C-alpha positions in Angstrom: 41.4 4.6 -85.3 40.5 5.2 -81.5 40.2 8.8 -79.4 42.1 9.4 -76.6 40.0 10.8 -74.2 41.0 13.3 -70.8 39.9 12.7 -67.3 39.0 16.1 -65.6 39.1 16.2 -62.0 35.6 18.7 -61.2 37.5 19.5 -58.2 40.1 21.3 -59.6 37.7 23.1 -62.3 35.7 24.5 -59.4 37.3 27.5 -57.8 38.3 26.8 -53.8 35.8 29.8 -53.2 32.4 28.1 -54.1 33.7 24.9 -51.8 34.1 27.4 -48.7 30.4 28.7 -49.6 28.8 25.0 -49.9 31.0 24.4 -46.8 29.6 27.6 -44.9 25.6 26.5 -46.5 25.6 22.9 -44.9 26.6 24.9 -41.7 24.4 27.2 -41.8 21.8 25.0 -42.4 22.7 22.2 -39.5 23.0 25.0 -36.7 19.2 26.6 -38.3 17.7 22.6 -38.1 19.2 22.0 -34.3 17.9 25.3 -33.1 14.5 24.5 -34.3 14.7 21.6 -32.6 15.4 22.3 -29.6 13.3 25.8 -29.8 10.5 23.0 -29.9 11.4 20.5 -27.2 11.7 23.5 -24.9 8.1 24.5 -25.6 6.4 21.8 -25.3 8.9 21.1 -21.6 7.4 24.4 -21.2 3.5 23.7 -21.1 4.2 20.3 -18.9 3.6 20.9 -15.1 6.1 19.6 -13.2 4.2 18.4 -10.4 1.6 16.5 -12.4 3.1 13.0 -13.7 1.6 12.4 -17.4 -1.0 10.9 -18.8 -2.2 11.0 -15.6 -6.1 11.0 -17.0 -6.2 7.4 -16.9 -6.4 7.2 -13.1 -9.9 6.8 -12.0 -9.1 4.9 -8.9 -6.5 4.2 -6.7 -4.9 1.2 -6.3 -4.5 -0.8 -2.8 -2.0 -2.7 -1.1 -0.9 -5.0 1.6 1.8 -5.6 3.7 3.0 -8.0 5.0 3.5 -8.3 1.2 4.2 -12.0 1.0 3.7 -12.9 -2.9 2.1 -16.6 -3.8 1.7 -17.6 -7.3 -1.5 -15.2 -7.7 -2.3 -13.5 -4.7 -0.7 -12.0 -1.1 -0.5 -15.3 1.3 -0.1 -14.5 4.6 1.3 -17.4 5.8 3.2 -18.1 9.3 3.4 -20.6 12.0 2.3 -19.6 15.8 5.2 -22.3 17.2 8.0 -21.2 14.7 9.4 -17.7 16.5 11.6 -16.9 13.0 8.3 -18.0 10.6 6.4 -15.0 12.7 9.5 -12.3 13.1 10.0 -12.4 9.2 6.5 -10.9 8.7 7.5 -8.0 11.8 10.4 -7.1 10.4 9.0 -6.4 6.9 5.9 -4.0 8.8 8.9 -3.0 11.2 11.1 -1.5 7.9 8.2 -0.7 5.9 6.8 1.5 9.0 10.6 3.1 9.2 9.2 6.5 7.5 6.2 6.3 10.0 9.0 7.3 13.3 7.0 9.5 15.3 10.4 11.4 15.6 10.9 11.7 11.9 7.3 12.6 11.2 7.3 15.2 13.9 10.4 16.7 12.3 9.7 16.8 9.1 6.2 17.1 8.8 5.3 19.7 12.1 2.5 21.5 10.2 -0.5 21.2 12.0 -3.2 20.1 10.2 -6.8 20.4 11.0 -8.1 16.9 11.0 -11.9 16.0 9.4 -11.1 18.6 6.5 -9.0 18.6 3.3 -5.6 20.5 3.1 -5.8 22.5 0.2 -3.4 25.0 -0.9 -3.3 27.2 -3.5 0.4 28.5 -3.1 4.0 27.1 -2.2 4.2 28.2 1.6 6.3 25.6 3.1 10.4 26.1 3.1 12.1 25.3 -0.2 9.1 26.5 -2.4 6.7 23.3 -1.2 3.9 22.4 0.3 3.2 21.5 3.8 2.1 17.2 4.4 0.5 16.1 7.2 1.7 14.0 9.8 1.1 10.3 10.3 2.7 8.7 13.2 3.6 5.5 13.4 1.8 5.5 17.5 -1.7 6.6 15.6 -2.3 2.7 14.9 -2.6 1.7 18.4 -2.0 -1.8 19.1 -0.9 -2.2 15.2 1.8 0.2 15.6 4.8 -2.3 16.6 4.9 -0.7 20.3 3.0 -2.5 22.2 3.6 -5.3 20.6 6.9 -5.9 18.4 5.6 -9.0 17.0 2.1 -7.4 15.4 0.2 -10.2 16.7 2.6 -12.5 15.0 3.7 -14.5 17.9 0.2 -15.8 18.2 -3.5 -15.6 16.5 -4.1 -11.8 16.0 -2.3 -10.7 13.1 -2.0 -7.0 12.0 -1.9 -6.2 8.5 -1.1 -2.7 6.8 -3.5 -1.4 4.4 -2.1 1.1 2.3 -4.3 3.0 -0.9 -2.1 4.1 -3.4 -1.4 8.2 -4.5 -3.4 10.1 -6.7 -2.0 13.9 -7.7 -5.4 16.3 -6.6 -7.3 13.6 -5.5 -9.7 13.9 -3.7 -11.5 10.4 -2.1 -15.3 11.8 -1.6 -16.9 14.2 -2.0 -17.7 15.9 1.0 -15.7 15.3 4.1 -19.0 14.5 6.3 -18.6 11.0 5.1 -14.3 10.6 4.9 -13.0 7.6 3.0 -12.5 4.2 5.2 -11.1 0.5 5.0 -13.6 -2.4 5.4 -12.2 -5.9 5.4 -14.4 -8.8 4.9 -14.3 -12.8 5.2 -14.7 -14.6 1.3 -13.7 -17.7 2.9 -13.7 -19.0 5.8 -16.0 -17.0 8.4 -16.1 -18.9 11.1 -12.3 -18.8 11.2 -12.1 -15.2 12.1 -13.7 -14.5 15.7 -13.1 -10.3 15.1 -11.4 -7.7 13.4 -10.5 -4.7 14.8 -9.3 -1.3 12.8 -6.5 1.4 13.8 -7.1 4.6 13.0 -10.5 4.0 15.2 -13.0 3.1 12.2 -10.5 2.4 10.1 -11.0 6.1 8.9 -8.3 7.8 6.6 -8.8 11.2 7.5 -9.5 14.0 4.7 -6.4 16.0 5.8 -3.9 14.2 4.2 -6.0 14.6 1.1 -5.3 15.9 -1.8 -1.6 15.2 -3.0 -0.3 17.3 -5.1 3.2 15.2 -6.2 6.7 14.4 -5.1 7.8 17.7 -6.3 5.2 19.6 -4.1 5.5 17.3 -1.3 9.2 15.6 -0.9 8.1 14.6 2.9 4.5 13.5 2.6 3.9 9.8 3.3 0.6 8.0 2.7 -2.6 7.5 5.6 -2.3 4.0 6.3 -4.9 1.3 8.4 -4.0 -1.3 10.0 -6.6 -4.1 10.6 -6.4 -6.7 13.3 -7.5 -10.5 12.7 -8.3 -12.6 16.1 -8.3 -16.0 14.1 -10.3 -19.3 15.7 -10.8 -22.4 14.3 -8.1 -23.9 11.3 -7.1 -20.3 11.6 -6.8 -19.8 7.8 -9.3 -17.1 5.8 -9.3 -15.2 2.1 -9.8 -11.8 3.0 -11.0 -8.4 0.7 -10.0 -5.3 2.2 -11.5 -1.9 0.6 -11.6 1.5 0.3 -14.8 2.5 1.2 -16.2 5.6 -1.1 -18.8 6.3 -3.8 -15.7 7.8 -5.9 -13.5 4.5 -5.4 -14.7 1.4 -7.6 -13.2 -1.9 -6.5 -15.1 -4.1 -9.4 -12.6 -3.7 -12.2 -12.2 -7.4 -13.2 -8.9 -6.6 -15.5 -7.3 -4.4 -12.3 -8.2 -6.8 -8.8 -6.1 -4.1 -6.9 -7.4 -0.9 -7.7 -9.8 0.0 -4.6 -9.2 -3.1 -3.1 -6.5 -5.9 -2.1 -7.4 -9.9 -1.9 -5.2 -12.0 0.6 -5.4 -15.1 2.3 -4.3 -15.2 5.8 -3.5 -18.4 7.9 -1.7 -19.2 11.1 -0.3 -22.4 11.0 0.7 -24.3 14.4 2.0 -27.6 15.1 -0.3 -29.9 17.0 0.3 -33.0 19.4 -2.2 -36.0 19.0 -3.8 -36.0 22.3 -3.3 -40.3 24.3 -6.5 -41.7 25.6 -9.3 -44.1 24.8 -12.0 -43.3 22.8 -14.6 -41.7 25.2 -11.8 -39.3 26.2 -11.4 -37.7 23.4 -14.8 -38.0 22.4 -15.8 -35.5 26.0 -12.6 -33.2 25.5 -14.4 -33.0 21.2 -17.7 -31.8 22.9 -16.2 -29.4 26.1 -14.4 -27.9 23.9 -16.7 -27.3 20.7 -19.5 -26.0 23.6 -17.0 -23.1 24.8 -16.0 -22.3 21.1 -19.1 -21.6 20.2 -19.6 -19.7 22.9 -16.7 -17.5 22.2 -17.5 -17.2 18.8 -21.4 -16.3 19.8 -20.0 -13.2 22.0 -17.5 -12.4 19.5 -18.1 -9.0 17.2 -16.7 -7.1 14.6 -14.8 -4.4 16.6 -13.6 -1.2 15.7 -10.0 -0.3 17.2 -11.9 0.9 20.7 -10.9 -2.4 21.6 -7.5 -2.9 21.7 -7.0 -4.1 24.9 -7.8 -7.8 23.8 -4.8 -9.3 24.1 -3.1 -12.5 22.5 -3.5 -14.4 25.3 -7.2 -14.3 24.9 -6.8 -15.2 21.4 -4.9 -17.9 21.8 -6.9 -19.4 24.6 -9.9 -19.7 21.7 -7.3 -21.2 19.2 -6.7 -23.9 21.4 -9.9 -24.7 22.2 -11.0 -24.8 18.6 -7.8 -26.5 17.6 -8.4 -29.7 20.7 -12.3 -29.5 19.1 -10.9 -31.0 15.8 -8.9 -33.8 17.7 -10.0 -37.4 19.1 
């Protein structure tokens, strides 16, 4: 026949004190594991420098940006209409917004340290308030004719637009090995050379003064602002060009195919204008064409690529030259 079997609950056969021992063992085990994990994280964080970001060694050369930062499909496209006030003000408002941290009053309040121009500002200690390092002031007025003070439109009401060039930050980066040859911005016309009569730089010669380097990080220099270079173009003829602006230094590369913004920035600049058809016979149009073309050639012949010392050039002169060029194409 069948033998009867009795099922035994193992929990009933185990004394209560053994359950307590097992529970205490697992509690102690997880406490120790958690403590070891926290100790490992603390040790890792202790070895990291809070003033230097991780993986900085991947950055060899800084990137370069341009404002107004109106991006097209592939590159920056700074297009505006000199006959449309709203079009020019859109560009001007972008620059005014970007320059807010560079306000003269704000800079002199936050960065009131008297830096020595022409020398790198090496700081080995945190001597500034709140255990920080000093930052040299860069004021909006240093941009001269492109500061927005003399001309709030930044030249976008005519054919003399200003753009702002900024080099991105890399901690402890020195642009050059010698302060005798500081880094500077140089702009070249890649396409449409005949449409650019003059290029001006502010500050003078487009120099980025060494006193703004090195940068020690956001925690060490919370009030730091990048030095800027403003570039003003005098557009003539068709008033459009493709331009490359790069920071010139033997320590800054600009030929990286995989990073088009390393050391340089390329953008398109174009000033639209609504033209009116001239009335008259073919002979009159031909005469206007020849006279205007001759005037444009004389103006271009006398024009040179200048630095910020020639800031007295006015929009009126550029408009006159642009009108000659526009009318020379009619008829």
